[in-house]
MOPAC internal coordinates of N, CA, C and O (Angstrom, degrees):
PM7 1SCF
backbone

  N    0.0000 0     0.00 0     0.00 0    0    0    0
  C    1.4556 1     0.00 0     0.00 0    1    0    0
  C    1.5276 1   108.29 1     0.00 0    2    1    0
  O    1.2310 1   121.03 1   -46.19 1    3    2    1
  N    1.3110 1   115.63 1   133.81 1    3    2    1
  C    1.4557 1   121.10 1   178.59 1    5    3    2
  C    1.5324 1   109.55 1   -69.91 1    6    5    3
  O    1.2310 1   120.29 1   -29.59 1    7    6    5
  N    1.3351 1   117.04 1   150.41 1    7    6    5
  C    1.4584 1   119.48 1   179.60 1    9    7    6
  C    1.5297 1   113.52 1   -55.13 1   10    9    7
  O    1.2310 1   120.45 1   138.55 1   11   10    9
  N    1.3443 1   116.74 1   -41.45 1   11   10    9
  C    1.4718 1   118.75 1  -179.67 1   13   11   10
  C    1.5178 1   111.38 1   -60.26 1   14   13   11
  O    1.2310 1   120.18 1   138.00 1   15   14   13
  N    1.3201 1   117.27 1   -42.00 1   15   14   13
  C    1.4688 1   120.82 1   179.37 1   17   15   14
  C    1.5172 1   110.79 1   -65.64 1   18   17   15
  O    1.2310 1   120.80 1   137.66 1   19   18   17
  N    1.3225 1   116.08 1   -42.34 1   19   18   17
  C    1.4691 1   120.15 1   178.13 1   21   19   18
  C    1.5257 1   110.48 1   -60.59 1   22   21   19
  O    1.2310 1   120.23 1   135.94 1   23   22   21
  N    1.3257 1   117.16 1   -44.06 1   23   22   21
  C    1.4653 1   120.58 1  -179.54 1   25   23   22
  C    1.5299 1   111.57 1   -63.34 1   26   25   23
  O    1.2310 1   120.19 1   142.79 1   27   26   25
  N    1.3371 1   117.24 1   -37.21 1   27   26   25
  C    1.4676 1   119.49 1   177.63 1   29   27   26
  C    1.5321 1   111.23 1   -66.84 1   30   29   27
  O    1.2310 1   120.19 1   139.63 1   31   30   29
  N    1.3281 1   117.24 1   -40.37 1   31   30   29
  C    1.4683 1   120.56 1   176.31 1   33   31   30
  C    1.5321 1   109.49 1   -61.74 1   34   33   31
  O    1.2310 1   120.71 1   137.29 1   35   34   33
  N    1.3313 1   116.25 1   -42.71 1   35   34   33
  C    1.4652 1   119.73 1   178.98 1   37   35   34
  C    1.5280 1   111.99 1   -66.22 1   38   37   35
  O    1.2310 1   119.98 1   149.41 1   39   38   37
  N    1.3305 1   117.64 1   -30.59 1   39   38   37
  C    1.4741 1   120.60 1   174.60 1   41   39   38
  C    1.5227 1   110.68 1   -62.18 1   42   41   39
  O    1.2310 1   121.16 1   133.74 1   43   42   41
  N    1.3197 1   115.38 1   -46.26 1   43   42   41
  C    1.4716 1   119.86 1   179.96 1   45   43   42
  C    1.5269 1   110.07 1   -63.06 1   46   45   43
  O    1.2310 1   120.53 1   129.97 1   47   46   45
  N    1.3239 1   116.58 1   -50.03 1   47   46   45
  C    1.4684 1   119.98 1   178.78 1   49   47   46
  C    1.5255 1   111.32 1   -62.39 1   50   49   47
  O    1.2310 1   120.45 1   141.17 1   51   50   49
  N    1.3217 1   116.74 1   -38.83 1   51   50   49
  C    1.4546 1   121.66 1  -179.68 1   53   51   50
  C    1.5115 1   113.47 1   -67.06 1   54   53   51
  O    1.2310 1   120.07 1   163.29 1   55   54   53
  N    1.3070 1   117.48 1   -16.71 1   55   54   53
  C    1.4630 1   121.68 1   174.41 1   57   55   54
  C    1.5256 1   110.90 1   -93.85 1   58   57   55
  O    1.2310 1   120.75 1   132.46 1   59   58   57
  N    1.3221 1   116.17 1   -47.54 1   59   58   57
  C    1.4700 1   120.96 1  -175.01 1   61   59   58
  C    1.5214 1   112.45 1   -67.38 1   62   61   59
  O    1.2310 1   119.96 1   131.96 1   63   62   61
  N    1.3130 1   117.68 1   -48.04 1   63   62   61
  C    1.4685 1   120.38 1  -173.08 1   65   63   62
  C    1.5317 1   112.64 1   -63.15 1   66   65   63
  O    1.2310 1   118.65 1   131.00 1   67   66   65
  N    1.3527 1   120.17 1   -49.00 1   67   66   65
  C    1.4739 1   117.63 1   177.69 1   69   67   66
  C    1.5319 1   113.18 1   -65.15 1   70   69   67
  O    1.2310 1   120.57 1   139.36 1   71   70   69
  N    1.3296 1   116.51 1   -40.64 1   71   70   69
  C    1.4664 1   118.74 1  -179.81 1   73   71   70
  C    1.5229 1   112.07 1   -67.96 1   74   73   71
  O    1.2310 1   119.92 1   156.86 1   75   74   73
  N    1.3159 1   117.77 1   -23.14 1   75   74   73
  C    1.4618 1   122.60 1   176.51 1   77   75   74
  C    1.5345 1   109.55 1   -59.59 1   78   77   75
  O    1.2310 1   120.27 1   148.93 1   79   78   77
  N    1.3133 1   117.09 1   -31.07 1   79   78   77
  C    1.4656 1   121.62 1   176.96 1   81   79   78
  C    1.5304 1   112.08 1   -93.65 1   82   81   79
  O    1.2310 1   120.56 1   143.69 1   83   82   81
  N    1.3206 1   116.53 1   -36.31 1   83   82   81
  C    1.4656 1   121.04 1  -173.46 1   85   83   82
  C    1.5222 1   113.30 1   -74.45 1   86   85   83
  O    1.2310 1   119.90 1   136.77 1   87   86   85
  N    1.3176 1   117.81 1   -43.23 1   87   86   85
  C    1.4699 1   120.98 1  -176.35 1   89   87   86
  C    1.5344 1   112.05 1   -60.82 1   90   89   87
  O    1.2310 1   118.80 1   133.68 1   91   90   89
  N    1.3414 1   119.90 1   -46.32 1   91   90   89
  C    1.4697 1   118.42 1   176.64 1   93   91   90
  C    1.5331 1   112.61 1   -62.59 1   94   93   91
  O    1.2310 1   120.30 1   145.67 1   95   94   93
  N    1.3381 1   117.02 1   -34.33 1   95   94   93
  C    1.4611 1   119.44 1   178.33 1   97   95   94
  C    1.5271 1   110.43 1   -65.22 1   98   97   95
  O    1.2310 1   120.39 1   135.76 1   99   98   97
  N    1.3348 1   116.87 1   -44.24 1   99   98   97
  C    1.4703 1   120.73 1   178.40 1  101   99   98
  C    1.5248 1   110.02 1   -65.39 1  102  101   99
  O    1.2310 1   119.88 1   141.26 1  103  102  101
  N    1.3197 1   117.84 1   -38.74 1  103  102  101
  C    1.4650 1   120.63 1   178.48 1  105  103  102
  C    1.5293 1   110.74 1   -61.98 1  106  105  103
  O    1.2310 1   120.14 1   144.05 1  107  106  105
  N    1.3216 1   117.33 1   -35.95 1  107  106  105
  C    1.4671 1   121.10 1  -178.69 1  109  107  106
  C    1.5260 1   112.57 1   -82.58 1  110  109  107
  O    1.2310 1   120.18 1   147.03 1  111  110  109
  N    1.3469 1   117.27 1   -32.97 1  111  110  109
  C    1.4655 1   120.28 1  -171.07 1  113  111  110
  C    1.5214 1   114.81 1  -118.78 1  114  113  111
  O    1.2310 1   120.13 1   170.55 1  115  114  113
  N    1.3108 1   117.35 1    -9.45 1  115  114  113
  C    1.4566 1   119.78 1  -173.13 1  117  115  114
  C    1.5161 1   109.61 1    71.23 1  118  117  115
  O    1.2310 1   120.28 1     8.59 1  119  118  117
  N    1.3054 1   117.08 1  -171.41 1  119  118  117
  C    1.4646 1   120.61 1   178.68 1  121  119  118
  C    1.5262 1   109.74 1   -89.38 1  122  121  119
  O    1.2310 1   121.38 1  -117.96 1  123  122  121
  N    1.2973 1   114.96 1    62.04 1  123  122  121
  C    1.4626 1   123.32 1  -179.34 1  125  123  122
  C    1.5320 1   107.51 1   -85.84 1  126  125  123
  O    1.2310 1   120.62 1   -90.15 1  127  126  125
  N    1.3361 1   116.42 1    89.85 1  127  126  125
  C    1.4577 1   120.44 1  -172.38 1  129  127  126
  C    1.5307 1   114.34 1   -63.31 1  130  129  127
  O    1.2310 1   119.04 1   138.92 1  131  130  129
  N    1.3278 1   119.45 1   -41.08 1  131  130  129
  C    1.4776 1   116.84 1   176.95 1  133  131  130
  C    1.5340 1   112.17 1   -58.94 1  134  133  131
  O    1.2310 1   120.05 1   139.07 1  135  134  133
  N    1.3231 1   117.51 1   -40.93 1  135  134  133
  C    1.4621 1   120.55 1   178.07 1  137  135  134
  C    1.5258 1   110.62 1   -66.93 1  138  137  135
  O    1.2310 1   120.81 1   141.02 1  139  138  137
  N    1.3252 1   116.05 1   -38.98 1  139  138  137
  C    1.4602 1   120.73 1   178.66 1  141  139  138
  C    1.5277 1   110.43 1   -57.49 1  142  141  139
  O    1.2310 1   120.43 1   128.77 1  143  142  141
  N    1.3400 1   116.78 1   -51.23 1  143  142  141
  C    1.4618 1   119.92 1  -178.67 1  145  143  142
  C    1.5243 1   111.97 1   -69.25 1  146  145  143
  O    1.2310 1   120.29 1   145.08 1  147  146  145
  N    1.3258 1   117.06 1   -34.92 1  147  146  145
  C    1.4640 1   119.81 1   177.04 1  149  147  146
  C    1.5248 1   110.42 1   -61.79 1  150  149  147
  O    1.2310 1   120.41 1   134.48 1  151  150  149
  N    1.3197 1   116.81 1   -45.52 1  151  150  149
  C    1.4617 1   119.95 1  -179.52 1  153  151  150
  C    1.5246 1   111.73 1   -72.47 1  154  153  151
  O    1.2310 1   120.44 1   145.09 1  155  154  153
  N    1.3177 1   116.76 1   -34.91 1  155  154  153
  C    1.4594 1   119.92 1   179.47 1  157  155  154
  C    1.5331 1   110.85 1   -64.92 1  158  157  155
  O    1.2310 1   120.32 1   147.03 1  159  158  157
  N    1.3170 1   116.99 1   -32.97 1  159  158  157
  C    1.4646 1   121.93 1  -178.34 1  161  159  158
  C    1.5232 1   111.55 1  -109.26 1  162  161  159
  O    1.2310 1   120.32 1  -152.61 1  163  162  161
  N    1.3321 1   117.00 1    27.39 1  163  162  161
  C    1.4634 1   122.05 1  -172.76 1  165  163  162
  C    1.5228 1   113.63 1   -64.00 1  166  165  163
  O    1.2310 1   119.84 1   149.34 1  167  166  165
  N    1.3088 1   117.91 1   -30.66 1  167  166  165
  C    1.4667 1   119.98 1   179.54 1  169  167  166
  C    1.5262 1   108.51 1  -148.53 1  170  169  167
  O    1.2310 1   121.01 1    -4.81 1  171  170  169
  N    1.2969 1   115.68 1   175.19 1  171  170  169
  C    1.4690 1   119.85 1  -174.77 1  173  171  170
  C    1.5313 1   112.51 1   -65.12 1  174  173  171
  O    1.2310 1   119.76 1   147.47 1  175  174  173
  N    1.3073 1   118.06 1   -32.53 1  175  174  173
  C    1.4680 1   120.15 1  -179.95 1  177  175  174
  C    1.5199 1   110.89 1   -70.58 1  178  177  175
  O    1.2310 1   120.28 1   133.07 1  179  178  177
  N    1.3256 1   117.07 1   -46.93 1  179  178  177
  C    1.4643 1   118.37 1   179.21 1  181  179  178
  C    1.5291 1   110.67 1   -67.35 1  182  181  179
  O    1.2310 1   119.84 1   144.46 1  183  182  181
  N    1.3349 1   117.90 1   -35.54 1  183  182  181
  C    1.4667 1   120.76 1   176.58 1  185  183  182
  C    1.5285 1   110.29 1   -65.74 1  186  185  183
  O    1.2310 1   120.47 1   142.56 1  187  186  185
  N    1.3343 1   116.71 1   -37.44 1  187  186  185
  C    1.4676 1   121.00 1   176.53 1  189  187  186
  C    1.5249 1   110.33 1   -57.34 1  190  189  187
  O    1.2310 1   120.41 1   130.83 1  191  190  189
  N    1.3279 1   116.83 1   -49.17 1  191  190  189
  C    1.4624 1   120.47 1  -179.10 1  193  191  190
  C    1.5312 1   111.27 1   -67.13 1  194  193  191
  O    1.2310 1   120.08 1   140.30 1  195  194  193
  N    1.3225 1   117.45 1   -39.70 1  195  194  193
  C    1.4610 1   120.31 1   179.49 1  197  195  194
  C    1.5234 1   110.92 1   -63.00 1  198  197  195
  O    1.2310 1   120.49 1   135.11 1  199  198  197
  N    1.3224 1   116.66 1   -44.89 1  199  198  197
  C    1.4693 1   119.81 1  -179.82 1  201  199  198
  C    1.5270 1   111.42 1   -68.77 1  202  201  199
  O    1.2310 1   120.43 1   144.56 1  203  202  201
  N    1.3203 1   116.78 1   -35.44 1  203  202  201
  C    1.4603 1   120.72 1   176.77 1  205  203  202
  C    1.5269 1   110.33 1   -61.66 1  206  205  203
  O    1.2310 1   120.53 1   134.72 1  207  206  205
  N    1.3143 1   116.58 1   -45.28 1  207  206  205
  C    1.4676 1   120.71 1  -179.61 1  209  207  206
  C    1.5293 1   110.44 1   -67.06 1  210  209  207
  O    1.2310 1   120.29 1   138.56 1  211  210  209
  N    1.3229 1   117.04 1   -41.44 1  211  210  209
  C    1.4664 1   120.21 1   179.23 1  213  211  210
  C    1.5311 1   110.66 1   -60.54 1  214  213  211
  O    1.2310 1   120.32 1   131.78 1  215  214  213
  N    1.3272 1   116.99 1   -48.22 1  215  214  213
  C    1.4638 1   119.72 1  -179.67 1  217  215  214
  C    1.5261 1   111.44 1   -67.86 1  218  217  215
  O    1.2310 1   120.18 1   147.06 1  219  218  217
  N    1.3243 1   117.26 1   -32.94 1  219  218  217
  C    1.4690 1   120.37 1   174.92 1  221  219  218
  C    1.5246 1   110.23 1   -63.60 1  222  221  219
  O    1.2310 1   120.44 1   141.72 1  223  222  221
  N    1.3160 1   116.76 1   -38.28 1  223  222  221
  C    1.4687 1   120.55 1   178.43 1  225  223  222
  C    1.5215 1   110.66 1   -65.31 1  226  225  223
  O    1.2310 1   120.21 1   138.56 1  227  226  225
  N    1.3284 1   117.20 1   -41.44 1  227  226  225
  C    1.4695 1   120.71 1   178.52 1  229  227  226
  C    1.5289 1   110.01 1   -63.33 1  230  229  227
  O    1.2310 1   120.47 1   134.95 1  231  230  229
  N    1.3282 1   116.70 1   -45.05 1  231  230  229
  C    1.4654 1   120.67 1   178.86 1  233  231  230
  C    1.5219 1   110.68 1   -63.61 1  234  233  231
  O    1.2310 1   120.51 1   142.08 1  235  234  233
  N    1.3284 1   116.62 1   -37.92 1  235  234  233
  C    1.4546 1   120.28 1  -179.42 1  237  235  234
  C    1.5334 1   111.20 1   -66.80 1  238  237  235
  O    1.2310 1   120.20 1   139.57 1  239  238  237
  N    1.3175 1   117.23 1   -40.43 1  239  238  237
  C    1.4649 1   120.44 1   178.05 1  241  239  238
  C    1.5309 1   109.70 1   -63.00 1  242  241  239
  O    1.2310 1   120.05 1   138.42 1  243  242  241
  N    1.3232 1   117.51 1   -41.58 1  243  242  241
  C    1.4637 1   120.33 1   177.44 1  245  243  242
  C    1.5311 1   110.18 1   -62.50 1  246  245  243
  O    1.2310 1   120.16 1   133.86 1  247  246  245
  N    1.3283 1   117.29 1   -46.14 1  247  246  245
  C    1.4625 1   121.61 1   178.50 1  249  247  246
  C    1.5224 1   110.98 1   -60.27 1  250  249  247
  O    1.2310 1   120.38 1   136.71 1  251  250  249
  N    1.3327 1   116.89 1   -43.29 1  251  250  249
  C    1.4645 1   120.41 1   179.95 1  253  251  250
  C    1.5210 1   110.62 1   -61.68 1  254  253  251
  O    1.2310 1   120.07 1   136.21 1  255  254  253
  N    1.3084 1   117.48 1   -43.79 1  255  254  253
  C    1.4749 1   120.37 1  -179.14 1  257  255  254
  C    1.5234 1   111.00 1   -62.69 1  258  257  255
  O    1.2310 1   120.73 1   137.27 1  259  258  257
  N    1.3340 1   116.21 1   -42.73 1  259  258  257
  C    1.4665 1   119.92 1  -179.94 1  261  259  258
  C    1.5268 1   110.60 1   -64.58 1  262  261  259
  O    1.2310 1   120.47 1   131.55 1  263  262  261
  N    1.3172 1   116.70 1   -48.45 1  263  262  261
  C    1.4644 1   120.65 1  -177.61 1  265  263  262
  C    1.5258 1   112.08 1   -68.23 1  266  265  263
  O    1.2310 1   120.09 1   144.24 1  267  266  265
  N    1.3181 1   117.44 1   -35.76 1  267  266  265
  C    1.4629 1   119.68 1   179.14 1  269  267  266
  C    1.5212 1   110.62 1   -65.30 1  270  269  267
  O    1.2310 1   120.37 1   145.56 1  271  270  269
  N    1.3080 1   116.90 1   -34.44 1  271  270  269
  C    1.4590 1   120.35 1   177.31 1  273  271  270
  C    1.5182 1   112.04 1   -67.80 1  274  273  271
  O    1.2310 1   120.71 1   146.01 1  275  274  273
  N    1.3172 1   116.24 1   -33.99 1  275  274  273
  C    1.4681 1   120.86 1  -179.23 1  277  275  274
  C    1.5191 1   112.47 1   -78.46 1  278  277  275
  O    1.2310 1   120.58 1   138.34 1  279  278  277
  N    1.3338 1   116.49 1   -41.66 1  279  278  277
  C    1.4622 1   120.45 1  -168.21 1  281  279  278
  C    1.5265 1   115.05 1  -107.23 1  282  281  279
  O    1.2310 1   119.76 1   169.57 1  283  282  281
  N    1.3190 1   118.07 1   -10.43 1  283  282  281
  C    1.4750 1   120.06 1  -176.90 1  285  283  282
  C    1.5326 1   110.55 1    52.28 1  286  285  283
  O    1.2310 1   121.00 1  -120.13 1  287  286  285
  N    1.3044 1   115.69 1    59.87 1  287  286  285
  C    1.4597 1   122.66 1  -176.38 1  289  287  286
  C    1.5273 1   109.79 1   -74.39 1  290  289  287
  O    1.2310 1   121.12 1   -52.19 1  291  290  289
  N    1.3325 1   115.47 1   127.81 1  291  290  289
  C    1.4680 1   120.34 1   176.91 1  293  291  290
  C    1.5167 1   109.55 1   -75.38 1  294  293  291
  O    1.2310 1   120.73 1   -36.03 1  295  294  293
  N    1.3325 1   116.21 1   143.97 1  295  294  293
  C    1.4581 1   121.26 1  -179.76 1  297  295  294
  C    1.5146 1   112.43 1    72.99 1  298  297  295
  O    1.2310 1   120.78 1  -154.06 1  299  298  297
  N    1.3281 1   116.11 1    25.94 1  299  298  297
  C    1.4601 1   120.14 1  -174.13 1  301  299  298
  C    1.5248 1   113.70 1   -64.69 1  302  301  299
  O    1.2310 1   119.65 1   164.61 1  303  302  301
  N    1.3091 1   118.27 1   -15.39 1  303  302  301
  C    1.4576 1   121.83 1   178.20 1  305  303  302
  C    1.5299 1   111.32 1   -78.90 1  306  305  303
  O    1.2310 1   119.76 1   160.18 1  307  306  305
  N    1.3288 1   118.06 1   -19.82 1  307  306  305
  C    1.4679 1   120.82 1  -177.46 1  309  307  306
  C    1.5297 1   113.73 1   -62.04 1  310  309  307
  O    1.2310 1   118.81 1   135.84 1  311  310  309
  N    1.3463 1   119.88 1   -44.16 1  311  310  309
  C    1.4620 1   118.32 1   177.14 1  313  311  310
  C    1.5295 1   113.22 1   -62.98 1  314  313  311
  O    1.2310 1   120.20 1   145.60 1  315  314  313
  N    1.3319 1   117.22 1   -34.40 1  315  314  313
  C    1.4637 1   119.41 1   177.30 1  317  315  314
  C    1.5242 1   110.25 1   -65.31 1  318  317  315
  O    1.2310 1   120.51 1   138.28 1  319  318  317
  N    1.3191 1   116.63 1   -41.72 1  319  318  317
  C    1.4588 1   120.50 1   175.19 1  321  319  318
  C    1.5327 1   110.43 1   -61.46 1  322  321  319
  O    1.2310 1   120.47 1   137.08 1  323  322  321
  N    1.3344 1   116.71 1   -42.92 1  323  322  321
  C    1.4566 1   121.12 1   177.18 1  325  323  322
  C    1.5179 1   112.20 1   -61.49 1  326  325  323
  O    1.2310 1   120.69 1   141.50 1  327  326  325
  N    1.3253 1   116.29 1   -38.50 1  327  326  325
  C    1.4655 1   120.79 1   178.46 1  329  327  326
  C    1.5226 1   111.07 1   -63.90 1  330  329  327
  O    1.2310 1   120.54 1   138.16 1  331  330  329
  N    1.3176 1   116.57 1   -41.84 1  331  330  329
  C    1.4676 1   120.85 1  -177.34 1  333  331  330
  C    1.5266 1   113.07 1   -76.53 1  334  333  331
  O    1.2310 1   119.80 1   153.17 1  335  334  333
  N    1.3216 1   117.99 1   -26.83 1  335  334  333
  C    1.4661 1   120.19 1  -176.66 1  337  335  334
  C    1.5213 1   113.90 1   -99.57 1  338  337  335
  O    1.2310 1   120.08 1   152.01 1  339  338  337
  N    1.3273 1   117.46 1   -27.99 1  339  338  337
  C    1.4681 1   120.72 1  -179.62 1  341  339  338
  C    1.5170 1   109.67 1  -123.29 1  342  341  339
  O    1.2310 1   120.47 1   119.62 1  343  342  341
  N    1.3199 1   116.70 1   -60.38 1  343  342  341
  C    1.4503 1   120.78 1  -179.78 1  345  343  342
  C    1.5081 1   111.88 1   143.00 1  346  345  343
  O    1.2310 1   121.48 1    10.42 1  347  346  345
  N    1.3225 1   114.76 1  -169.58 1  347  346  345
  C    1.4571 1   122.04 1  -178.83 1  349  347  346
  C    1.5226 1   111.07 1   -59.90 1  350  349  347
  O    1.2310 1   120.40 1   147.32 1  351  350  349
  N    1.3164 1   116.84 1   -32.68 1  351  350  349
  C    1.4646 1   120.68 1  -176.28 1  353  351  350
  C    1.5262 1   112.78 1   -63.04 1  354  353  351
  O    1.2310 1   119.74 1   155.78 1  355  354  353
  N    1.3085 1   118.11 1   -24.22 1  355  354  353
  C    1.4660 1   122.03 1   173.16 1  357  355  354
  C    1.5258 1   110.66 1   -98.41 1  358  357  355
  O    1.2310 1   120.46 1   134.72 1  359  358  357
  N    1.3173 1   116.72 1   -45.28 1  359  358  357
  C    1.4605 1   120.63 1  -171.96 1  361  359  358
  C    1.5302 1   112.99 1   -62.51 1  362  361  359
  O    1.2310 1   119.99 1   137.65 1  363  362  361
  N    1.3155 1   117.63 1   -42.35 1  363  362  361
  C    1.4627 1   119.21 1  -177.36 1  365  363  362
  C    1.5272 1   112.47 1   -66.17 1  366  365  363
  O    1.2310 1   118.84 1   127.40 1  367  366  365
  N    1.3374 1   119.82 1   -52.60 1  367  366  365
  C    1.4663 1   116.67 1   179.00 1  369  367  366
  C    1.5273 1   113.14 1   -64.98 1  370  369  367
  O    1.2310 1   119.99 1   149.58 1  371  370  369
  N    1.3321 1   117.63 1   -30.42 1  371  370  369
  C    1.4664 1   119.99 1   176.85 1  373  371  370
  C    1.5277 1   110.32 1   -65.88 1  374  373  371
  O    1.2310 1   120.32 1   136.12 1  375  374  373
  N    1.3155 1   116.99 1   -43.88 1  375  374  373
  C    1.4587 1   119.38 1   177.64 1  377  375  374
  C    1.5238 1   110.63 1   -63.50 1  378  377  375
  O    1.2310 1   120.41 1   137.15 1  379  378  377
  N    1.3289 1   116.82 1   -42.85 1  379  378  377
  C    1.4677 1   119.79 1   179.71 1  381  379  378
  C    1.5276 1   111.32 1   -63.40 1  382  381  379
  O    1.2310 1   120.39 1   143.59 1  383  382  381
  N    1.3281 1   116.87 1   -36.41 1  383  382  381
  C    1.4620 1   120.67 1   175.54 1  385  383  382
  C    1.5365 1   110.12 1   -62.28 1  386  385  383
  O    1.2310 1   120.61 1   130.54 1  387  386  385
  N    1.3318 1   116.44 1   -49.46 1  387  386  385
  C    1.4676 1   120.31 1  -179.28 1  389  387  386
  C    1.5272 1   110.99 1   -63.56 1  390  389  387
  O    1.2310 1   120.41 1   142.08 1  391  390  389
  N    1.3004 1   116.81 1   -37.92 1  391  390  389
  C    1.4639 1   121.54 1   177.91 1  393  391  390
  C    1.5278 1   110.58 1   -64.79 1  394  393  391
  O    1.2310 1   120.87 1   134.62 1  395  394  393
  N    1.3195 1   115.94 1   -45.38 1  395  394  393
  C    1.4684 1   120.45 1   179.12 1  397  395  394
  C    1.5295 1   110.29 1   -61.82 1  398  397  395
  O    1.2310 1   121.32 1   137.97 1  399  398  397
  N    1.3201 1   115.08 1   -42.03 1  399  398  397
  C    1.4665 1   119.85 1   178.68 1  401  399  398
  C    1.5265 1   110.00 1   -62.21 1  402  401  399
  O    1.2310 1   120.35 1   138.25 1  403  402  401
  N    1.3202 1   116.95 1   -41.75 1  403  402  401
  C    1.4578 1   120.46 1   177.62 1  405  403  402
  C    1.5084 1   112.62 1   -65.08 1  406  405  403
  O    1.2310 1   120.68 1   142.02 1  407  406  405
  N    1.3280 1   116.30 1   -37.98 1  407  406  405
  C    1.4674 1   119.87 1   178.97 1  409  407  406
  C    1.5215 1   111.50 1   -66.82 1  410  409  407
  O    1.2310 1   120.97 1   148.25 1  411  410  409
  N    1.3373 1   115.75 1   -31.75 1  411  410  409
  C    1.4667 1   119.78 1   177.78 1  413  411  410
  C    1.5197 1   112.45 1   -78.24 1  414  413  411
  O    1.2310 1   120.51 1   169.69 1  415  414  413
  N    1.3317 1   116.64 1   -10.31 1  415  414  413
  C    1.4473 1   120.21 1   178.98 1  417  415  414
  C    1.5100 1   114.17 1    85.23 1  418  417  415
  O    1.2310 1   120.53 1  -168.38 1  419  418  417
  N    1.3550 1   116.60 1    11.62 1  419  418  417
  C    1.4666 1   119.57 1   178.75 1  421  419  418
  C    1.5258 1   108.81 1   -79.52 1  422  421  419
  O    1.2310 1   120.61 1   -35.30 1  423  422  421
  N    1.2768 1   116.45 1   144.70 1  423  422  421
  C    1.4589 1   121.74 1   179.03 1  425  423  422
  C    1.5177 1   111.98 1  -111.44 1  426  425  423
  O    1.2310 1   119.27 1   168.50 1  427  426  425
  N    1.3050 1   119.00 1   -11.50 1  427  426  425
  C    1.4724 1   121.04 1  -175.78 1  429  427  426
  C    1.4944 1   110.59 1  -103.73 1  430  429  427
  O    1.2310 1   120.10 1   180.00 1  431  430  429

């Protein structure tokens, strides 16, 4: 499988799998942000994963900025949108897809 194809598959999985857990929670609780953060940080294990994802997002934004400056990647705002609406699980493979496409010289 080519890297671009793999990254697109990971984009789909990176959207479906987190939302598979998030959508039922929102359906049951609404967008109750205090409850969301309370449950996200309910114990040391869940806080570990939350902090890991947060720091991964910060590192990913730094990586995206550096690479976008080097490669002039088209659609570079899409991974940031993916990060804000889904998370790292979508944003990272989407950025890698766009980067790979740019490295191949494709414009579409």
